[in-house]
N, CA, C and O of each residue as an XYZ file, in Angstrom:
820
protein
N      10.004     19.280      5.366
C      10.676     19.036      6.624
C      10.424     20.205      7.583
O      10.294     21.357      7.168
N      10.359     19.871      8.882
C      10.123     20.867      9.919
C      11.207     20.715     10.994
O      12.019     19.791     10.953
N      11.196     21.631     11.940
C      12.186     21.572     13.013
C      11.560     21.333     14.370
O      12.279     21.113     15.345
N      10.241     21.369     14.462
C       9.585     21.180     15.755
C       9.580     22.420     16.617
O       9.317     22.341     17.817
N       9.870     23.576     16.019
C       9.792     24.846     16.730
C       8.506     25.534     16.294
O       8.428     26.069     15.188
N       7.505     25.520     17.156
C       6.183     26.037     16.824
C       6.264     27.546     16.589
O       6.829     28.280     17.400
N       5.695     27.998     15.471
C       5.700     29.425     15.144
C       4.495     30.161     15.694
O       4.559     31.352     15.997
N       3.402     29.436     15.819
C       2.147     30.129     16.125
C       1.131     29.132     16.701
O       1.073     27.974     16.288
N       0.338     29.609     17.661
C      -0.780     28.839     18.168
C      -2.015     29.280     17.372
O      -2.556     30.363     17.598
N      -2.446     28.436     16.448
C      -3.600     28.751     15.622
C      -4.890     28.232     16.214
O      -4.908     27.700     17.324
N      -5.973     28.388     15.465
C      -7.275     27.933     15.927
C      -8.065     27.350     14.771
O      -8.117     27.928     13.686
N      -8.682     26.198     15.012
C      -9.531     25.581     13.998
C     -10.797     26.415     13.829
O     -11.506     26.699     14.794
N     -11.063     26.801     12.588
C     -12.276     27.581     12.291
C     -13.418     26.658     11.901
O     -14.559     26.866     12.314
N     -13.112     25.635     11.105
C     -14.163     24.732     10.638
C     -13.554     23.389     10.236
O     -12.400     23.315      9.814
N     -14.353     22.335     10.375
C     -14.013     21.010      9.880
C     -15.189     20.499      9.059
O     -16.300     20.365      9.571
N     -14.942     20.213      7.780
C     -16.006     19.765      6.901
C     -15.705     18.357      6.388
O     -14.617     18.114      5.867
N     -16.654     17.424      6.526
C     -16.454     16.087      5.948
C     -16.331     16.188      4.433
O     -16.980     17.018      3.797
N     -15.495     15.338      3.871
C     -15.298     15.277      2.423
C     -15.458     13.832      1.982
O     -14.923     12.932      2.628
N     -16.182     13.591      0.897
C     -16.373     12.234      0.398
C     -17.723     11.676      0.748
O     -18.505     12.295      1.469
N     -17.991     10.484      0.223
C     -19.306      9.868      0.398
C     -19.421      9.011      1.652
O     -20.527      8.694      2.090
N     -18.282      8.636      2.231
C     -18.281      7.757      3.393
C     -17.829      8.511      4.622
O     -16.880      9.292      4.562
N     -18.506      8.280      5.746
C     -18.142      8.952      6.995
C     -16.713      8.619      7.381
O     -16.316      7.454      7.364
N     -15.952      9.626      7.723
C     -14.559      9.411      8.128
C     -13.602      9.212      6.980
O     -12.423      8.929      7.190
N     -14.105      9.359      5.750
C     -13.236      9.141      4.574
C     -12.184     10.231      4.447
O     -11.029      9.940      4.134
N     -12.557     11.454      4.679
C     -11.641     12.597      4.595
C     -12.318     13.812      5.219
O     -13.521     13.806      5.480
N     -11.528     14.845      5.451
C     -12.069     16.071      6.006
C     -11.273     17.263      5.486
O     -10.114     17.125      5.096
N     -11.901     18.421      5.485
C     -11.212     19.649      5.106
C     -11.155     20.559      6.339
O     -12.187     20.928      6.901
N      -9.947     20.909      6.743
C      -9.738     21.784      7.873
C      -9.537     23.213      7.407
O      -8.832     23.456      6.429
N     -10.153     24.159      8.103
C      -9.868     25.577      7.907
C      -9.337     26.107      9.222
O      -9.976     25.963     10.264
N      -8.159     26.726      9.170
C      -7.445     27.112     10.382
C      -7.027     28.582     10.305
O      -6.538     29.063      9.283
N      -7.238     29.273     11.422
C      -6.791     30.650     11.555
C      -5.337     30.655     11.999
O      -4.980     30.058     13.015
N      -4.488     31.352     11.207
C      -3.087     31.416     11.556
C      -2.398     32.525     10.781
O      -1.780     32.254      9.752
N      -2.486     33.758     11.242
C      -1.936     34.896     10.482
C      -0.457     34.799     10.179
O      -0.014     35.229      9.115
N       0.316     34.237     11.102
C       1.763     34.155     10.871
C       2.105     33.191      9.767
O       2.844     33.543      8.847
N       1.576     31.958      9.837
C       1.942     30.961      8.840
C       1.308     31.231      7.482
O       1.782     30.728      6.463
N       0.236     32.026      7.464
C      -0.395     32.341      6.178
C       0.158     33.615      5.553
O      -0.240     33.983      4.448
N       1.069     34.293      6.244
C       1.586     35.578      5.731
C       2.275     35.412      4.387
O       2.287     36.337      3.575
N       2.856     34.225      4.146
C       3.490     33.985      2.853
C       3.078     32.648      2.270
O       3.775     32.097      1.418
N       1.928     32.114      2.734
C       1.476     30.792      2.294
C       0.898     30.838      0.897
O       0.195     31.782      0.538
N       1.194     29.827      0.115
C       0.645     29.694     -1.229
C       0.104     28.282     -1.407
O       0.443     27.369     -0.653
N      -0.733     28.123     -2.409
C      -1.301     26.809     -2.727
C      -0.148     25.798     -2.902
O       0.798     26.042     -3.651
N      -0.253     24.663     -2.195
C       0.769     23.619     -2.310
C       1.841     23.662     -1.238
O       2.636     22.729     -1.126
N       1.878     24.730     -0.447
C       2.857     24.819      0.619
C       2.519     23.818      1.741
O       1.372     23.397      1.884
N       3.525     23.455      2.518
C       3.345     22.535      3.639
C       3.297     23.306      4.953
O       4.089     24.219      5.187
N       2.349     22.917      5.806
C       2.244     23.470      7.153
C       2.060     22.306      8.124
O       1.251     21.410      7.882
N       2.809     22.325      9.215
C       2.621     21.320     10.253
C       1.499     21.769     11.187
O       1.546     22.861     11.753
N       0.491     20.912     11.336
C      -0.640     21.175     12.229
C      -0.634     20.099     13.314
O      -0.935     18.935     13.049
N      -0.291     20.496     14.521
C      -0.122     19.532     15.618
C       0.795     18.380     15.205
O       0.580     17.226     15.577
N       1.820     18.725     14.428
C       2.799     17.727     14.037
C       2.492     16.954     12.784
O       3.269     16.083     12.393
N       1.360     17.249     12.130
C       0.979     16.572     10.907
C       1.233     17.490      9.708
O       0.727     18.611      9.663
N       2.006     17.017      8.755
C       2.287     17.802      7.563
C       1.064     17.828      6.650
O       0.643     16.790      6.140
N       0.495     19.020      6.445
C      -0.667     19.189      5.586
C      -0.318     20.133      4.449
O       0.569     20.978      4.575
N      -1.027     19.979      3.333
C      -0.788     20.808      2.150
C      -1.864     21.882      2.053
O      -3.059     21.590      2.095
N      -1.420     23.132      1.921
C      -2.353     24.248      1.805
C      -3.104     24.180      0.481
O      -2.491     24.118     -0.584
N      -4.434     24.193      0.552
C      -5.253     24.214     -0.660
C      -5.795     25.603     -0.968
O      -5.999     25.961     -2.128
N      -6.027     26.379      0.089
C      -6.478     27.760     -0.058
C      -5.914     28.581      1.091
O      -5.694     28.067      2.188
N      -5.680     29.874      0.826
C      -5.167     30.770      1.869
C      -5.640     32.180      1.597
O      -5.430     32.726      0.514
N      -6.290     32.770      2.612
C      -6.761     34.153      2.490
C      -7.192     34.652      3.857
O      -7.683     33.886      4.686
N      -7.000     35.965      4.087
C      -7.478     36.640      5.285
C      -6.997     35.961      6.567
O      -7.759     35.829      7.525
N      -5.742     35.536      6.585
C      -5.178     34.940      7.781
C      -5.617     33.529      8.064
O      -5.346     33.000      9.142
N      -6.305     32.893      7.098
C      -6.753     31.522      7.254
C      -6.217     30.662      6.114
O      -5.912     31.163      5.032
N      -6.109     29.369      6.372
C      -5.777     28.435      5.289
C      -6.614     27.172      5.442
O      -7.085     26.843      6.531
N      -6.784     26.484      4.340
C      -7.523     25.214      4.331
C      -6.599     24.102      3.866
O      -5.666     24.330      3.096
N      -6.874     22.889      4.348
C      -6.088     21.717      3.973
C      -6.981     20.497      4.057
O      -7.839     20.402      4.935
N      -6.773     19.554      3.132
C      -7.533     18.314      3.140
C      -6.776     17.248      3.927
O      -5.554     17.132      3.830
N      -7.524     16.478      4.704
C      -6.943     15.424      5.551
C      -7.558     14.097      5.142
O      -8.772     13.915      5.232
N      -6.715     13.163      4.690
C      -7.199     11.869      4.234
C      -7.456     10.905      5.407
O      -7.060     11.168      6.542
N      -8.129      9.783      5.103
C      -8.490      8.803      6.133
C      -7.263      8.278      6.859
O      -7.291      8.121      8.079
N      -6.187      8.003      6.131
C      -4.966      7.502      6.769
C      -4.490      8.443      7.865
O      -4.090      8.000      8.941
N      -4.534      9.742      7.591
C      -4.100     10.724      8.571
C      -5.080     10.797      9.738
O      -4.660     10.905     10.890
N      -6.368     10.739      9.455
C      -7.374     10.770     10.508
C      -7.231      9.557     11.419
O      -7.425      9.660     12.630
N      -6.890      8.402     10.833
C      -6.763      7.169     11.607
C      -5.514      7.145     12.464
O      -5.524      6.566     13.551
N      -4.434      7.763     11.997
C      -3.154      7.624     12.665
C      -2.769      8.831     13.524
O      -1.730      8.818     14.185
N      -3.586      9.847     13.515
C      -3.275     11.051     14.287
C      -4.501     11.478     15.104
O      -5.560     10.853     15.052
N      -4.318     12.558     15.854
C      -5.420     13.087     16.668
C      -6.216     14.169     15.949
O      -7.079     14.799     16.561
N      -5.947     14.401     14.653
C      -6.656     15.471     13.959
C      -8.149     15.219     13.887
O      -8.937     16.163     13.826
N      -8.545     13.957     13.895
C      -9.964     13.633     13.867
C     -10.699     14.039     15.127
O     -11.929     14.090     15.136
N      -9.959     14.334     16.206
C     -10.576     14.753     17.465
C     -10.748     16.255     17.572
O     -11.328     16.753     18.537
N     -10.236     16.992     16.565
C     -10.339     18.448     16.619
C     -11.781     18.903     16.358
O     -12.578     18.199     15.737
N     -12.081     20.102     16.856
C     -13.401     20.717     16.621
C     -13.177     22.211     16.412
O     -12.106     22.734     16.717
N     -14.183     22.887     15.895
C     -14.091     24.328     15.743
C     -13.751     24.960     17.093
O     -14.407     24.686     18.097
N     -12.731     25.799     17.107
C     -12.281     26.427     18.331
C     -11.066     25.761     18.959
O     -10.462     26.324     19.873
N     -10.696     24.578     18.489
C      -9.539     23.873     19.051
C      -8.240     24.614     18.714
O      -8.046     25.012     17.565
N      -7.354     24.804     19.687
C      -6.053     25.393     19.386
C      -5.163     24.358     18.731
O      -5.271     23.169     19.033
N      -4.282     24.790     17.835
C      -3.371     23.884     17.139
C      -2.001     24.526     17.012
O      -1.880     25.738     16.834
N      -0.964     23.689     17.108
C       0.396     24.156     16.876
C       0.671     24.247     15.393
O       0.380     23.313     14.645
N       1.234     25.374     14.955
C       1.482     25.592     13.533
C       2.956     25.907     13.284
O       3.582     26.659     14.031
N       3.496     25.314     12.215
C       4.862     25.596     11.793
C       4.953     25.457     10.283
O       4.499     24.463      9.716
N       5.538     26.447      9.639
C       5.807     26.349      8.209
C       6.998     25.440      7.954
O       7.834     25.232      8.833
N       7.067     24.901      6.739
C       8.214     24.065      6.376
C       9.502     24.853      6.513
O       9.544     26.054      6.245
N      10.554     24.162      6.936
C      11.841     24.823      7.195
C      12.517     25.199      5.883
O      12.424     24.474      4.893
N      13.198     26.342      5.889
C      14.071     26.716      4.789
C      15.440     26.096      5.011
O      15.886     25.969      6.151
N      16.106     25.710      3.940
C      17.417     25.089      4.058
C      18.409     26.036      4.735
O      19.330     25.591      5.420
N      18.218     27.334      4.541
C      19.146     28.314      5.109
C      18.866     28.639      6.572
O      19.632     29.372      7.196
N      17.775     28.103      7.130
C      17.397     28.437      8.498
C      18.168     27.589      9.509
O      18.669     26.516      9.173
N      18.261     28.076     10.747
C      18.861     27.309     11.830
C      17.939     26.157     12.211
O      16.718     26.314     12.239
N      18.520     25.010     12.500
C      17.747     23.845     12.929
C      17.624     23.902     14.448
O      18.411     23.294     15.173
N      16.606     24.656     14.920
C      16.486     24.887     16.362
C      16.046     23.668     17.138
O      16.381     23.540     18.315
N      15.304     22.769     16.517
C      14.844     21.574     17.199
C      15.566     20.346     16.689
O      16.766     20.197     16.920
N      14.847     19.448     15.986
C      15.476     18.320     15.315
C      14.707     18.087     14.021
O      13.704     18.753     13.763
N      15.172     17.146     13.208
C      14.510     16.890     11.936
C      13.160     16.233     12.176
O      13.083     15.116     12.688
N      12.091     16.940     11.799
C      10.726     16.460     11.977
C      10.083     16.384     10.584
O      10.086     17.368      9.844
N       9.547     15.244     10.238
C       8.967     15.074      8.903
C       7.510     15.496      8.831
O       7.016     15.821      7.751
N       6.811     15.498      9.961
C       5.383     15.725      9.912
C       4.611     14.481      9.551
O       3.448     14.557      9.155
N       5.257     13.324      9.686
C       4.622     12.037      9.423
C       4.409     11.349     10.776
O       5.321     10.710     11.301
N       3.229     11.482     11.322
C       2.943     10.998     12.672
C       3.018      9.477     12.713
O       2.450      8.794     11.861
N       3.734      8.950     13.726
C       3.890      7.498     13.861
C       2.766      6.882     14.686
O       2.493      5.687     14.569
N       2.124      7.675     15.504
C       1.045      7.156     16.348
C       0.622      8.217     17.350
O       1.110      9.346     17.316
N      -0.274      7.853     18.227
C      -0.745      8.800     19.233
C      -0.511      8.229     20.635
O      -0.525      7.018     20.852
N      -0.300      9.141     21.562
C      -0.246      8.779     22.977
C      -1.279      9.601     23.725
O      -1.983     10.417     23.131
N      -1.366      9.385     25.017
C      -2.261     10.183     25.844
C      -1.503     10.729     27.048
O      -0.632     10.066     27.610
N      -1.849     11.926     27.419
C      -1.238     12.502     28.603
C      -1.737     11.749     29.827
O      -2.939     11.672     30.083
N      -0.794     11.196     30.574
C      -1.139     10.401     31.752
C      -1.082     11.207     33.043
O      -1.852     10.973     33.974
N      -0.155     12.159     33.080
C       0.062     12.877     34.338
C       0.795     14.184     34.058
O       1.649     14.250     33.175
N       0.456     15.216     34.814
C       1.166     16.488     34.778
C       1.610     16.830     36.184
O       0.800     16.853     37.111
N       2.904     17.097     36.345
C       3.459     17.422     37.662
C       4.080     18.810     37.581
O       5.150     18.973     36.995
N       3.420     19.819     38.164
C       3.952     21.191     38.107
C       5.218     21.317     38.923
O       5.363     20.705     39.981
N       6.151     22.137     38.403
C       7.352     22.475     39.150
C       7.380     23.986     39.390
O       6.405     24.687     39.118
N       8.497     24.469     39.897
C       8.615     25.900     40.168
C       8.556     26.718     38.884
O       7.891     27.752     38.818
N       9.269     26.232     37.859
C       9.343     26.978     36.617
C       8.986     26.126     35.399
O       9.054     26.610     34.269
N       8.621     24.910     35.607
C       8.341     24.014     34.487
C       7.353     22.948     34.928
O       6.963     22.888     36.095
N       6.949     22.101     33.974
C       6.093     20.964     34.301
C       6.688     19.702     33.721
O       7.235     19.711     32.618
N       6.581     18.627     34.456
C       6.935     17.313     33.946
C       5.649     16.629     33.508
O       4.685     16.549     34.269
N       5.645     16.133     32.270
C       4.442     15.519     31.712
C       4.771     14.086     31.304
O       5.748     13.836     30.597
N       3.949     13.159     31.755
C       4.119     11.747     31.391
C       3.079     11.395     30.333
O       1.900     11.722     30.474
N       3.528     10.723     29.272
C       2.690     10.414     28.097
C       2.784      8.926     27.798
O       3.869      8.346     27.853
N       1.663      8.311     27.484
C       1.660      6.905     27.127
C       2.412      6.677     25.816
O       2.421      7.536     24.935
N       3.033      5.523     25.705
C       3.880      5.214     24.550
C       3.435      3.902     23.936
O       3.571      2.859     24.576
N       2.897      3.910     22.695
C       2.482      2.670     22.062
C       3.624      1.660     21.964
O       4.777      2.044     21.767
N       3.313      0.388     22.098
C       4.341     -0.665     22.084
C       5.221     -0.591     20.845
O       6.436     -0.773     20.931
N       4.617     -0.327     19.699
C       5.362     -0.327     18.447
C       6.368      0.801     18.321
O       7.239      0.755     17.452
N       6.266      1.815     19.172
C       7.169      2.966     19.103
C       8.213      2.976     20.208
O       9.182      3.731     20.138
N       8.027      2.156     21.214
C       8.866      2.222     22.403
C      10.346      2.029     22.065
O      11.199      2.659     22.692
N      10.669      1.182     21.100
C      12.076      0.895     20.822
C      12.808      2.073     20.195
O      14.038      2.081     20.150
N      12.066      3.071     19.709
C      12.710      4.230     19.083
C      12.905      5.395     20.046
O      13.506      6.407     19.685
N      12.404      5.257     21.258
C      12.436      6.372     22.207
C      13.470      6.078     23.288
O      13.391      5.058     23.974
N      14.443      6.982     23.435
C      15.513      6.780     24.408
C      15.675      8.031     25.274
O      15.378      9.146     24.845
N      16.143      7.822     26.480
C      16.391      8.930     27.377
C      17.381      9.920     26.750
O      18.430      9.531     26.238
N      17.028     11.190     26.802
C      17.807     12.296     26.244
C      17.794     12.330     24.725
O      18.522     13.108     24.109
N      16.954     11.474     24.113
C      16.753     11.560     22.672
C      15.673     12.543     22.327
O      15.074     13.150     23.215
N      15.414     12.708     21.047
C      14.408     13.666     20.572
C      13.106     12.972     20.204
O      13.103     11.838     19.726
N      12.002     13.672     20.436
C      10.682     13.211     20.008
C       9.831     14.444     19.719
O       9.996     15.480     20.363
N       8.939     14.335     18.770
C       7.988     15.406     18.462
C       6.643     15.042     19.067
O       6.083     13.987     18.767
N       6.129     15.914     19.917
C       4.825     15.720     20.555
C       3.912     16.856     20.100
O       4.151     18.020     20.421
N       2.870     16.513     19.353
C       2.011     17.534     18.726
C       2.835     18.526     17.902
O       2.501     19.706     17.805
N       3.917     18.018     17.313
C       4.752     18.858     16.458
C       5.791     19.665     17.182
O       6.504     20.447     16.554
N       5.905     19.503     18.491
C       6.882     20.245     19.296
C       8.113     19.376     19.513
O       8.007     18.271     20.043
N       9.274     19.864     19.109
C      10.528     19.140     19.331
C      10.871     19.175     20.806
O      11.026     20.247     21.391
N      10.993     17.978     21.419
C      11.258     17.889     22.849
C      12.328     16.829     23.133
O      12.554     15.922     22.333
N      12.977     16.969     24.289
C      13.942     15.990     24.743
C      13.277     15.043     25.726
O      12.589     15.478     26.650
N      13.481     13.754     25.527
C      12.908     12.734     26.405
C      13.656     12.771     27.735
O      14.874     12.591     27.775
N      12.927     13.004     28.816
C      13.545     13.064     30.143
C      13.769     11.671     30.708
O      14.806     11.401     31.313
N      12.792     10.782     30.511
C      12.926      9.411     31.000
C      11.966      8.520     30.227
O      10.981      8.984     29.652
N      12.278      7.228     30.226
C      11.423      6.236     29.547
C      11.120      5.121     30.532
O      12.021      4.590     31.182
N       9.844      4.771     30.637
C       9.396      3.667     31.477
C       8.566      2.727     30.611
O       8.156      3.109     29.515
N       8.312      1.515     31.075
C       7.453      0.618     30.292
C       6.088      1.257     30.016
O       5.318      1.523     30.939
N       5.803      1.495     28.739
C       4.497      2.029     28.338
C       4.358      3.528     28.412
O       3.279      4.054     28.137
N       5.418      4.241     28.776
C       5.284      5.699     28.855
C       6.662      6.366     28.810
O       7.695      5.712     28.949
N       6.644      7.682     28.614
C       7.868      8.472     28.701
C       7.505      9.829     29.296
O       6.334     10.207     29.333
N       8.517     10.555     29.760
C       8.267     11.872     30.330
C       9.045     12.937     29.595
O      10.118     12.682     29.047
N       8.486     14.139     29.593
C       9.124     15.305     29.025
C       9.011     16.439     30.039
O       8.110     16.435     30.878
N       9.908     17.395     29.968
C       9.840     18.579     30.816
C       9.562     19.793     29.959
O      10.252     20.029     28.967
N       8.553     20.566     30.335
C       8.120     21.700     29.533
C       8.489     23.002     30.219
O       8.097     23.253     31.359
N       9.253     23.835     29.507
C       9.650     25.138     30.023
C       8.499     26.121     29.862
O       7.561     25.842     29.116
N       8.545     27.274     30.549
C       7.435     28.240     30.460
C       7.080     28.649     29.042
O       5.899     28.814     28.737
N       8.069     28.818     28.158
C       7.769     29.224     26.777
C       6.914     28.187     26.080
O       5.953     28.538     25.397
N       7.250     26.903     26.241
C       6.457     25.837     25.635
C       5.064     25.771     26.229
O       4.088     25.542     25.515
N       4.971     25.970     27.528
C       3.661     25.951     28.198
C       2.774     27.096     27.711
O       1.563     26.931     27.564
N       3.384     28.259     27.462
C       2.620     29.453     27.087
C       2.246     29.458     25.601
O       1.165     29.924     25.241
N       3.115     28.953     24.749
C       2.976     29.178     23.302
C       2.558     27.955     22.502
O       2.467     28.039     21.277
N       2.300     26.820     23.149
C       1.864     25.632     22.409
C       0.661     24.988     23.098
O       0.291     25.362     24.211
N       0.070     24.026     22.424
C      -1.086     23.312     22.976
C      -0.700     22.484     24.205
O      -1.567     22.124     25.001
N       0.592     22.178     24.367
C       1.000     21.319     25.467
C       0.802     21.991     26.821
O       0.770     21.309     27.846
N       0.669     23.295     26.843
C       0.381     23.976     28.103
C      -1.090     23.912     28.478
O      -1.464     24.283     29.591
N      -1.929     23.443     27.555
C      -3.374     23.465     27.756
C      -3.997     22.068     27.879
O      -5.101     21.919     28.402
N      -3.296     21.070     27.405
C      -3.902     19.741     27.374
C      -3.896     19.086     28.756
O      -2.926     19.175     29.509
N      -5.009     18.429     29.057
C      -5.178     17.801     30.366
C      -4.930     16.297     30.272
O      -4.860     15.728     29.183
N      -4.801     15.677     31.425
C      -4.636     14.225     31.473
C      -5.803     13.551     30.748
O      -6.967     13.909     30.931
N      -5.456     12.576     29.930
C      -6.463     11.850     29.150
C      -6.561     12.298     27.711
O      -7.097     11.572     26.874
N      -6.048     13.493     27.401
C      -6.147     13.990     26.031
C      -5.067     13.392     25.148
O      -3.970     13.096     25.623
N      -5.373     13.207     23.843
C      -4.401     12.587     22.934
C      -3.387     13.590     22.404
O      -3.662     14.786     22.311
N      -2.207     13.077     22.057
C      -1.169     13.870     21.413
C      -0.570     13.054     20.280
O      -0.505     11.827     20.354
N      -0.135     13.735     19.238
C       0.537     13.087     18.112
C       2.005     12.873     18.443
O       2.662     13.745     19.012
N       2.509     11.700     18.079
C       3.906     11.367     18.338
C       4.645     11.063     17.042
O       4.156     10.305     16.204
N       5.803     11.646     16.881
C       6.701     11.288     15.787
C       8.076     11.032     16.370
O       8.701     11.930     16.935
N       8.542      9.798     16.230
C       9.855      9.443     16.770
C      10.936      9.922     15.809
O      10.655     10.321     14.679
N      12.173      9.874     16.280
C      13.311     10.319     15.500
C      13.473      9.421     14.274
O      13.687      8.216     14.411
N      13.372      9.997     13.090
C      13.447      9.206     11.858
C      14.780      8.513     11.718
O      14.847      7.451     11.100
N      15.849      9.070     12.270
C      17.159      8.439     12.177
C      17.130      7.048     12.814
O      17.744      6.118     12.290
N      16.425      6.898     13.934
C      16.344      5.618     14.616
C      15.659      4.574     13.718
O      16.053      3.408     13.715
N      14.651      4.986     12.970
C      13.945      4.046     12.103
C      14.815      3.597     10.937
O      14.775      2.432     10.541
N      15.598      4.515     10.390
C      16.499      4.151      9.298
C      17.605      3.218      9.790
O      17.960      2.260      9.102
N      18.145      3.488     10.961
C      19.180      2.628     11.509
C      18.637      1.217     11.718
O      19.300      0.237     11.377
N      17.427      1.113     12.279
C      16.818     -0.191     12.478
C      16.659     -0.938     11.160
O      16.922     -2.138     11.075
N      16.229     -0.217     10.141
C      16.013     -0.834      8.832
C      17.320     -1.379      8.266
O      17.348     -2.465      7.686
N      18.385     -0.631      8.435
C      19.678     -1.038      7.911
C      20.242     -2.256      8.622
O      20.779     -3.161      7.983
N      20.120     -2.279      9.951
C      20.743     -3.376     10.697
C      19.905     -4.644     10.711
O      20.412     -5.716     11.042
N      18.623     -4.536     10.355
C      17.777     -5.740     10.374
C      17.447     -6.260      8.985
O      16.832     -7.318      8.854
N      17.846     -5.534      7.943
C      17.552     -6.004      6.577
C      18.273     -7.314      6.306
O      19.453     -7.462      6.624
N      17.553     -8.269      5.713
C      18.215     -9.538      5.381
C      18.991     -9.370      4.091
O      18.953     -8.303      3.479
N      19.690    -10.403      3.674
C      20.565    -10.286      2.529
C      19.813     -9.962      1.242
O      20.369     -9.350      0.331
N      18.569    -10.368      1.171
C      17.797    -10.106     -0.047
C      16.981     -8.831      0.040
O      16.300     -8.470     -0.920
N      17.033     -8.135      1.184
C      16.234     -6.935      1.367
C      16.857     -5.721      0.778
O      18.006     -5.746      0.335
N      16.078     -4.612      0.770
C      16.583     -3.350      0.251
C      17.656     -2.810      1.167
O      17.572     -2.959      2.386
N      18.682     -2.175      0.577
C      19.785     -1.634      1.348
C      20.051     -0.196      0.911
O      20.952      0.454      1.442
């Protein structure tokens, strides 16, 4: 579990195909001195909102394998050597929950549609896949590239967020331009509530 509070802006060092079929899997190597300071084999790290398992860690870098399902459902397949990535270690139970409960299980991707600069912040509009729209509400929580954010408004096919200077400076969201993809994870509580209220009498409860 994560909180959506990015600890470090890392950088992709290398992406290597894995397997016999193109797009079957990939191995990412990422530079991230902060998250690797206590990383061990098997630890979880959120990379742009995707929970990955550390396979190797040394010299401020870590490697993780990414399966086809993850490549298909997230924007990790669009990364290249040199790409910046948001990094967060798994939350400790004793830590403050600064954002909201983030699983690192990406529900889909959106694209940045518009950026509107303000005096001290930016308003960013992001496309919203039809299948996720029912889980996104004004003033609710959403994770965008692993960053815990509050939904400012919801419109048909899109939603907006407001980014403060800290988020603009310390995450990928300050660098991404209109047209670029972002990973979206909706509030898991909304999905559980939907499951409970729509389950038929013979369904799981």
